[in-house]
N, CA, C and O atoms as a Tripos MOL2 file, in Angstrom:
@<TRIPOS>MOLECULE
protein
  212   211    53     0     0
PROTEIN
NO_CHARGES

@<TRIPOS>ATOM
      1 N         105.5740  128.3880  129.1930 N.3       1 MET1
      2 CA        104.4240  127.7120  128.5790 C.3       1 MET1
      3 C         104.5350  127.7220  127.0560 C.2       1 MET1
      4 O         104.1560  126.7550  126.3940 O.2       1 MET1
      5 N         105.0520  128.8100  126.5080 N.am      2 SER2
      6 CA        105.1480  128.9190  125.0480 C.3       2 SER2
      7 C         106.1080  127.8630  124.4920 C.2       2 SER2
      8 O         105.8820  127.3170  123.4120 O.2       2 SER2
      9 N         107.1860  127.5820  125.2450 N.am      3 ASN3
     10 CA        108.1290  126.5650  124.7820 C.3       3 ASN3
     11 C         107.4620  125.1970  124.6860 C.2       3 ASN3
     12 O         107.7110  124.4450  123.7430 O.2       3 ASN3
     13 N         106.6140  124.8750  125.6610 N.am      4 ILE4
     14 CA        105.9180  123.5810  125.6510 C.3       4 ILE4
     15 C         105.0100  123.4910  124.4290 C.2       4 ILE4
     16 O         104.9200  122.4380  123.7960 O.2       4 ILE4
     17 N         104.3360  124.5930  124.0970 N.am      5 ALA5
     18 CA        103.4430  124.6040  122.9410 C.3       5 ALA5
     19 C         104.2320  124.3370  121.6610 C.2       5 ALA5
     20 O         103.7880  123.5800  120.7980 O.2       5 ALA5
     21 N         105.3980  124.9600  121.5430 N.am      6 VAL6
     22 CA        106.2300  124.7760  120.3470 C.3       6 VAL6
     23 C         106.6740  123.3160  120.2370 C.2       6 VAL6
     24 O         106.6540  122.7370  119.1510 O.2       6 VAL6
     25 N         107.0750  122.7240  121.3670 N.am      7 ILE7
     26 CA        107.5420  121.3320  121.3570 C.3       7 ILE7
     27 C         106.4150  120.3960  120.9250 C.2       7 ILE7
     28 O         106.6300  119.5000  120.1080 O.2       7 ILE7
     29 N         105.2010  120.6030  121.4760 N.am      8 THR8
     30 CA        104.0900  119.7220  121.1200 C.3       8 THR8
     31 C         103.7260  119.9020  119.6550 C.2       8 THR8
     32 O         103.3900  118.9260  118.9840 O.2       8 THR8
     33 N         103.7850  121.1210  119.1480 N.am      9 GLU9
     34 CA        103.5010  121.3590  117.7310 C.3       9 GLU9
     35 C         104.5260  120.6380  116.8680 C.2       9 GLU9
     36 O         104.1730  120.0400  115.8520 O.2       9 GLU9
     37 N         105.7960  120.6920  117.2700 N.am     10 GLY10
     38 CA        106.8510  120.0080  116.5300 C.3      10 GLY10
     39 C         106.6350  118.5070  116.5220 C.2      10 GLY10
     40 O         106.7760  117.8610  115.4840 O.2      10 GLY10
     41 N         106.2890  117.9450  117.6880 N.am     11 ASN11
     42 CA        106.0460  116.5040  117.7710 C.3      11 ASN11
     43 C         104.8490  116.1050  116.9180 C.2      11 ASN11
     44 O         104.8700  115.0640  116.2620 O.2      11 ASN11
     45 N         103.8150  116.9260  116.9260 N.am     12 ASN12
     46 CA        102.6250  116.6400  116.1250 C.3      12 ASN12
     47 C         102.9940  116.6280  114.6480 C.2      12 ASN12
     48 O         102.5510  115.7570  113.9000 O.2      12 ASN12
     49 N         103.8130  117.6050  114.2250 N.am     13 PHE13
     50 CA        104.2520  117.6720  112.8300 C.3      13 PHE13
     51 C         105.0560  116.4270  112.4610 C.2      13 PHE13
     52 O         104.8480  115.8360  111.4010 O.2      13 PHE13
     53 N         105.9790  116.0320  113.3470 N.am     14 LEU14
     54 CA        106.7860  114.8370  113.0910 C.3      14 LEU14
     55 C         105.8960  113.6010  112.9980 C.2      14 LEU14
     56 O         106.1050  112.7450  112.1380 O.2      14 LEU14
     57 N         104.8950  113.5070  113.8930 N.am     15 TRP15
     58 CA        103.9960  112.3500  113.8800 C.3      15 TRP15
     59 C         103.2510  112.2750  112.5600 C.2      15 TRP15
     60 O         103.1350  111.2000  111.9720 O.2      15 TRP15
     61 N         102.7480  113.4050  112.0900 N.am     16 VAL16
     62 CA        102.0390  113.4440  110.8050 C.3      16 VAL16
     63 C         102.9990  113.0670  109.6820 C.2      16 VAL16
     64 O         102.6510  112.2820  108.8000 O.2      16 VAL16
     65 N         104.2220  113.6330  109.7170 N.am     17 PHE17
     66 CA        105.2120  113.3770  108.6670 C.3      17 PHE17
     67 C         105.5620  111.8940  108.5930 C.2      17 PHE17
     68 O         105.6650  111.3310  107.5030 O.2      17 PHE17
     69 N         105.7450  111.2590  109.7580 N.am     18 PHE18
     70 CA        106.1340  109.8470  109.7710 C.3      18 PHE18
     71 C         104.9640  108.9210  109.4740 C.2      18 PHE18
     72 O         105.1670  107.7500  109.1540 O.2      18 PHE18
     73 N         103.7440  109.4320  109.5770 N.am     19 ASN19
     74 CA        102.5750  108.5980  109.2900 C.3      19 ASN19
     75 C         102.1500  108.6790  107.8300 C.2      19 ASN19
     76 O         101.3090  107.8930  107.3950 O.2      19 ASN19
     77 N         102.7150  109.6160  107.0610 N.am     20 ILE20
     78 CA        102.3630  109.7340  105.6390 C.3      20 ILE20
     79 C         102.6780  108.4330  104.8860 C.2      20 ILE20
     80 O         101.7990  107.9170  104.1960 O.2      20 ILE20
     81 N         103.9050  107.8800  104.9900 N.am     21 PRO21
     82 CA        104.1960  106.6270  104.2760 C.3      21 PRO21
     83 C         103.3010  105.4860  104.7460 C.2      21 PRO21
     84 O         102.9250  104.6290  103.9450 O.2      21 PRO21
     85 N         102.9510  105.4600  106.0410 N.am     22 ARG22
     86 CA        102.1210  104.3870  106.5780 C.3      22 ARG22
     87 C         100.7250  104.4530  105.9690 C.2      22 ARG22
     88 O         100.1290  103.4210  105.6600 O.2      22 ARG22
     89 N         100.2080  105.6660  105.7980 N.am     23 LYS23
     90 CA         98.8880  105.8230  105.1980 C.3      23 LYS23
     91 C          98.9150  105.4280  103.7230 C.2      23 LYS23
     92 O          97.9250  104.9160  103.2000 O.2      23 LYS23
     93 N         100.0270  105.6600  103.0610 N.am     24 LEU24
     94 CA        100.1610  105.2840  101.6510 C.3      24 LEU24
     95 C         100.4710  103.8000  101.4970 C.2      24 LEU24
     96 O         100.5400  103.2860  100.3800 O.2      24 LEU24
     97 N         100.6580  103.1070  102.6340 N.am     25 ARG25
     98 CA        100.9650  101.6730  102.6520 C.3      25 ARG25
     99 C         102.2580  101.3530  101.8870 C.2      25 ARG25
    100 O         102.3290  100.3610  101.1600 O.2      25 ARG25
    101 N         103.2660  102.1960  102.0570 N.am     26 ILE26
    102 CA        104.5900  101.8940  101.5110 C.3      26 ILE26
    103 C         105.6070  101.9960  102.6380 C.2      26 ILE26
    104 O         105.3850  102.7020  103.6220 O.2      26 ILE26
    105 N         106.7150  101.2940  102.4920 N.am     27 THR27
    106 CA        107.7410  101.3220  103.5220 C.3      27 THR27
    107 C         108.6340  102.5340  103.3350 C.2      27 THR27
    108 O         108.6100  103.1780  102.2870 O.2      27 THR27
    109 N         109.4250  102.8420  104.3590 N.am     28 TYR28
    110 CA        110.3310  103.9850  104.2690 C.3      28 TYR28
    111 C         111.3700  103.7590  103.1780 C.2      28 TYR28
    112 O         111.8000  104.7090  102.5240 O.2      28 TYR28
    113 N         111.7800  102.5010  102.9770 N.am     29 VAL29
    114 CA        112.7640  102.2000  101.9290 C.3      29 VAL29
    115 C         112.1820  102.5240  100.5630 C.2      29 VAL29
    116 O         112.8400  103.1600   99.7400 O.2      29 VAL29
    117 N         110.9400  102.0850  100.3160 N.am     30 GLN30
    118 CA        110.2940  102.3840   99.0340 C.3      30 GLN30
    119 C         110.1130  103.8860   98.8780 C.2      30 GLN30
    120 O         110.2940  104.4310   97.7890 O.2      30 GLN30
    121 N         109.7480  104.5640   99.9900 N.am     31 PHE31
    122 CA        109.5700  106.0130   99.9830 C.3      31 PHE31
    123 C         110.8780  106.6910   99.5710 C.2      31 PHE31
    124 O         110.8770  107.6100   98.7530 O.2      31 PHE31
    125 N         112.0040  106.2240  100.1520 N.am     32 PHE32
    126 CA        113.3220  106.7880   99.8640 C.3      32 PHE32
    127 C         113.7300  106.5040   98.4230 C.2      32 PHE32
    128 O         114.2280  107.3880   97.7270 O.2      32 PHE32
    129 N         113.5160  105.2600   97.9770 N.am     33 VAL33
    130 CA        113.8770  104.8770   96.6060 C.3      33 VAL33
    131 C         113.0760  105.6980   95.6030 C.2      33 VAL33
    132 O         113.6160  106.1390   94.5880 O.2      33 VAL33
    133 N         111.7880  105.9050   95.8840 N.am     34 LEU34
    134 CA        110.9540  106.7230   95.0000 C.3      34 LEU34
    135 C         111.5210  108.1340   94.9060 C.2      34 LEU34
    136 O         111.5710  108.7130   93.8200 O.2      34 LEU34
    137 N         111.9470  108.6870   96.0340 N.am     35 GLY35
    138 CA        112.5190  110.0320   96.0410 C.3      35 GLY35
    139 C         113.7730  110.0990   95.1890 C.2      35 GLY35
    140 O         113.9390  111.0270   94.3980 O.2      35 GLY35
    141 N         114.6640  109.1170   95.3450 N.am     36 VAL36
    142 CA        115.8960  109.0790   94.5520 C.3      36 VAL36
    143 C         115.5660  108.9070   93.0760 C.2      36 VAL36
    144 O         116.1860  109.5300   92.2140 O.2      36 VAL36
    145 N         114.5760  108.0500   92.7900 N.am     37 TYR37
    146 CA        114.1710  107.7700   91.4070 C.3      37 TYR37
    147 C         113.6760  109.0340   90.7210 C.2      37 TYR37
    148 O         114.0680  109.3290   89.5920 O.2      37 TYR37
    149 N         112.8060  109.7860   91.4100 N.am     38 PHE38
    150 CA        112.2740  111.0140   90.8200 C.3      38 PHE38
    151 C         113.3740  112.0550   90.6700 C.2      38 PHE38
    152 O         113.3730  112.8350   89.7180 O.2      38 PHE38
    153 N         114.3220  112.0670   91.6210 N.am     39 GLU39
    154 CA        115.4390  113.0110   91.5330 C.3      39 GLU39
    155 C         116.2910  112.6990   90.3080 C.2      39 GLU39
    156 O         116.7160  113.6100   89.5980 O.2      39 GLU39
    157 N         116.5420  111.4070   90.0570 N.am     40 LYS40
    158 CA        117.3220  111.0100   88.8790 C.3      40 LYS40
    159 C         116.5590  111.3310   87.6020 C.2      40 LYS40
    160 O         117.1540  111.7680   86.6160 O.2      40 LYS40
    161 N         115.2370  111.1170   87.6130 N.am     41 LEU41
    162 CA        114.4180  111.4280   86.4400 C.3      41 LEU41
    163 C         114.5180  112.9050   86.1000 C.2      41 LEU41
    164 O         114.7020  113.2670   84.9380 O.2      41 LEU41
    165 N         114.3970  113.7640   87.1160 N.am     42 SER42
    166 CA        114.4600  115.2060   86.8700 C.3      42 SER42
    167 C         115.8560  115.5920   86.3910 C.2      42 SER42
    168 O         115.9930  116.4460   85.5150 O.2      42 SER42
    169 N         116.8910  114.9720   86.9540 N.am     43 GLY43
    170 CA        118.2530  115.2500   86.5140 C.3      43 GLY43
    171 C         118.4710  114.7780   85.0880 C.2      43 GLY43
    172 O         119.1860  115.4220   84.3200 O.2      43 GLY43
    173 N         117.8550  113.6480   84.7270 N.am     44 TYR44
    174 CA        117.9710  113.1060   83.3710 C.3      44 TYR44
    175 C         117.3420  114.0570   82.3640 C.2      44 TYR44
    176 O         117.9310  114.3230   81.3160 O.2      44 TYR44
    177 N         116.1620  114.5690   82.6640 N.am     45 THR45
    178 CA        115.4960  115.5040   81.7520 C.3      45 THR45
    179 C         116.2910  116.8000   81.6540 C.2      45 THR45
    180 O         116.3540  117.4130   80.5880 O.2      45 THR45
    181 N         116.9040  117.2230   82.7720 N.am     46 ASP46
    182 CA        117.7320  118.4330   82.7420 C.3      46 ASP46
    183 C         118.9150  118.2380   81.8040 C.2      46 ASP46
    184 O         119.2670  119.1470   81.0520 O.2      46 ASP46
    185 N         119.5320  117.0520   81.8430 N.am     47 ASN47
    186 CA        120.6690  116.7750   80.9690 C.3      47 ASN47
    187 C         120.2510  116.8030   79.5090 C.2      47 ASN47
    188 O         120.9880  117.3170   78.6670 O.2      47 ASN47
    189 N         119.0790  116.2590   79.1940 N.am     48 ILE48
    190 CA        118.5860  116.2700   77.8120 C.3      48 ILE48
    191 C         118.3860  117.7090   77.3470 C.2      48 ILE48
    192 O         118.7520  118.0560   76.2240 O.2      48 ILE48
    193 N         117.8120  118.5420   78.1990 N.am     49 LYS49
    194 CA        117.5880  119.9450   77.8440 C.3      49 LYS49
    195 C         118.9160  120.6400   77.5840 C.2      49 LYS49
    196 O         119.0340  121.4360   76.6520 O.2      49 LYS49
    197 N         119.9210  120.3390   78.4110 N.am     50 ARG50
    198 CA        121.2360  120.9700   78.2380 C.3      50 ARG50
    199 C         121.8710  120.5350   76.9220 C.2      50 ARG50
    200 O         122.4840  121.3480   76.2310 O.2      50 ARG50
    201 N         121.7290  119.2610   76.5730 N.am     51 GLN51
    202 CA        122.3120  118.7670   75.3280 C.3      51 GLN51
    203 C         121.6250  119.3950   74.1250 C.2      51 GLN51
    204 O         122.2800  119.6950   73.1270 O.2      51 GLN51
    205 N         120.3150  119.5990   74.2050 N.am     52 ASN52
    206 CA        119.5850  120.2210   73.1020 C.3      52 ASN52
    207 C         120.0180  121.6660   72.9090 C.2      52 ASN52
    208 O         120.0280  122.1710   71.7860 O.2      52 ASN52
    209 N         120.3750  122.3340   74.0030 N.am     53 CYS53
    210 CA        120.8600  123.7120   73.8890 C.3      53 CYS53
    211 C         122.2910  123.6610   73.3900 C.2      53 CYS53
    212 O         122.9200  124.7030   73.2130 O.2      53 CYS53
@<TRIPOS>BOND
     1     1     2 1
     2     2     3 1
     3     3     4 2
     4     3     5 am
     5     5     6 1
     6     6     7 1
     7     7     8 2
     8     7     9 am
     9     9    10 1
    10    10    11 1
    11    11    12 2
    12    11    13 am
    13    13    14 1
    14    14    15 1
    15    15    16 2
    16    15    17 am
    17    17    18 1
    18    18    19 1
    19    19    20 2
    20    19    21 am
    21    21    22 1
    22    22    23 1
    23    23    24 2
    24    23    25 am
    25    25    26 1
    26    26    27 1
    27    27    28 2
    28    27    29 am
    29    29    30 1
    30    30    31 1
    31    31    32 2
    32    31    33 am
    33    33    34 1
    34    34    35 1
    35    35    36 2
    36    35    37 am
    37    37    38 1
    38    38    39 1
    39    39    40 2
    40    39    41 am
    41    41    42 1
    42    42    43 1
    43    43    44 2
    44    43    45 am
    45    45    46 1
    46    46    47 1
    47    47    48 2
    48    47    49 am
    49    49    50 1
    50    50    51 1
    51    51    52 2
    52    51    53 am
    53    53    54 1
    54    54    55 1
    55    55    56 2
    56    55    57 am
    57    57    58 1
    58    58    59 1
    59    59    60 2
    60    59    61 am
    61    61    62 1
    62    62    63 1
    63    63    64 2
    64    63    65 am
    65    65    66 1
    66    66    67 1
    67    67    68 2
    68    67    69 am
    69    69    70 1
    70    70    71 1
    71    71    72 2
    72    71    73 am
    73    73    74 1
    74    74    75 1
    75    75    76 2
    76    75    77 am
    77    77    78 1
    78    78    79 1
    79    79    80 2
    80    79    81 am
    81    81    82 1
    82    82    83 1
    83    83    84 2
    84    83    85 am
    85    85    86 1
    86    86    87 1
    87    87    88 2
    88    87    89 am
    89    89    90 1
    90    90    91 1
    91    91    92 2
    92    91    93 am
    93    93    94 1
    94    94    95 1
    95    95    96 2
    96    95    97 am
    97    97    98 1
    98    98    99 1
    99    99   100 2
   100    99   101 am
   101   101   102 1
   102   102   103 1
   103   103   104 2
   104   103   105 am
   105   105   106 1
   106   106   107 1
   107   107   108 2
   108   107   109 am
   109   109   110 1
   110   110   111 1
   111   111   112 2
   112   111   113 am
   113   113   114 1
   114   114   115 1
   115   115   116 2
   116   115   117 am
   117   117   118 1
   118   118   119 1
   119   119   120 2
   120   119   121 am
   121   121   122 1
   122   122   123 1
   123   123   124 2
   124   123   125 am
   125   125   126 1
   126   126   127 1
   127   127   128 2
   128   127   129 am
   129   129   130 1
   130   130   131 1
   131   131   132 2
   132   131   133 am
   133   133   134 1
   134   134   135 1
   135   135   136 2
   136   135   137 am
   137   137   138 1
   138   138   139 1
   139   139   140 2
   140   139   141 am
   141   141   142 1
   142   142   143 1
   143   143   144 2
   144   143   145 am
   145   145   146 1
   146   146   147 1
   147   147   148 2
   148   147   149 am
   149   149   150 1
   150   150   151 1
   151   151   152 2
   152   151   153 am
   153   153   154 1
   154   154   155 1
   155   155   156 2
   156   155   157 am
   157   157   158 1
   158   158   159 1
   159   159   160 2
   160   159   161 am
   161   161   162 1
   162   162   163 1
   163   163   164 2
   164   163   165 am
   165   165   166 1
   166   166   167 1
   167   167   168 2
   168   167   169 am
   169   169   170 1
   170   170   171 1
   171   171   172 2
   172   171   173 am
   173   173   174 1
   174   174   175 1
   175   175   176 2
   176   175   177 am
   177   177   178 1
   178   178   179 1
   179   179   180 2
   180   179   181 am
   181   181   182 1
   182   182   183 1
   183   183   184 2
   184   183   185 am
   185   185   186 1
   186   186   187 1
   187   187   188 2
   188   187   189 am
   189   189   190 1
   190   190   191 1
   191   191   192 2
   192   191   193 am
   193   193   194 1
   194   194   195 1
   195   195   196 2
   196   195   197 am
   197   197   198 1
   198   198   199 1
   199   199   200 2
   200   199   201 am
   201   201   202 1
   202   202   203 1
   203   203   204 2
   204   203   205 am
   205   205   206 1
   206   206   207 1
   207   207   208 2
   208   207   209 am
   209   209   210 1
   210   210   211 1
   211   211   212 2
@<TRIPOS>SUBSTRUCTURE
     1 MET1         2 RESIDUE 1 A MET
     2 SER2         6 RESIDUE 1 A SER
     3 ASN3        10 RESIDUE 1 A ASN
     4 ILE4        14 RESIDUE 1 A ILE
     5 ALA5        18 RESIDUE 1 A ALA
     6 VAL6        22 RESIDUE 1 A VAL
     7 ILE7        26 RESIDUE 1 A ILE
     8 THR8        30 RESIDUE 1 A THR
     9 GLU9        34 RESIDUE 1 A GLU
    10 GLY10       38 RESIDUE 1 A GLY
    11 ASN11       42 RESIDUE 1 A ASN
    12 ASN12       46 RESIDUE 1 A ASN
    13 PHE13       50 RESIDUE 1 A PHE
    14 LEU14       54 RESIDUE 1 A LEU
    15 TRP15       58 RESIDUE 1 A TRP
    16 VAL16       62 RESIDUE 1 A VAL
    17 PHE17       66 RESIDUE 1 A PHE
    18 PHE18       70 RESIDUE 1 A PHE
    19 ASN19       74 RESIDUE 1 A ASN
    20 ILE20       78 RESIDUE 1 A ILE
    21 PRO21       82 RESIDUE 1 A PRO
    22 ARG22       86 RESIDUE 1 A ARG
    23 LYS23       90 RESIDUE 1 A LYS
    24 LEU24       94 RESIDUE 1 A LEU
    25 ARG25       98 RESIDUE 1 A ARG
    26 ILE26      102 RESIDUE 1 A ILE
    27 THR27      106 RESIDUE 1 A THR
    28 TYR28      110 RESIDUE 1 A TYR
    29 VAL29      114 RESIDUE 1 A VAL
    30 GLN30      118 RESIDUE 1 A GLN
    31 PHE31      122 RESIDUE 1 A PHE
    32 PHE32      126 RESIDUE 1 A PHE
    33 VAL33      130 RESIDUE 1 A VAL
    34 LEU34      134 RESIDUE 1 A LEU
    35 GLY35      138 RESIDUE 1 A GLY
    36 VAL36      142 RESIDUE 1 A VAL
    37 TYR37      146 RESIDUE 1 A TYR
    38 PHE38      150 RESIDUE 1 A PHE
    39 GLU39      154 RESIDUE 1 A GLU
    40 LYS40      158 RESIDUE 1 A LYS
    41 LEU41      162 RESIDUE 1 A LEU
    42 SER42      166 RESIDUE 1 A SER
    43 GLY43      170 RESIDUE 1 A GLY
    44 TYR44      174 RESIDUE 1 A TYR
    45 THR45      178 RESIDUE 1 A THR
    46 ASP46      182 RESIDUE 1 A ASP
    47 ASN47      186 RESIDUE 1 A ASN
    48 ILE48      190 RESIDUE 1 A ILE
    49 LYS49      194 RESIDUE 1 A LYS
    50 ARG50      198 RESIDUE 1 A ARG
    51 GLN51      202 RESIDUE 1 A GLN
    52 ASN52      206 RESIDUE 1 A ASN
    53 CYS53      210 RESIDUE 1 A CYS
């Protein structure tokens, strides 16, 4: 019984995770591009900090 509970909890988590972009009214592609964009931004600021040092 405990295994079934874990599986349903996992599915519920996945359902919530996959519904986040839908609630924000953006597509998965835009969601992914935003993630890459912010990652590049943070890397860019890190490079500036390194150059200043």
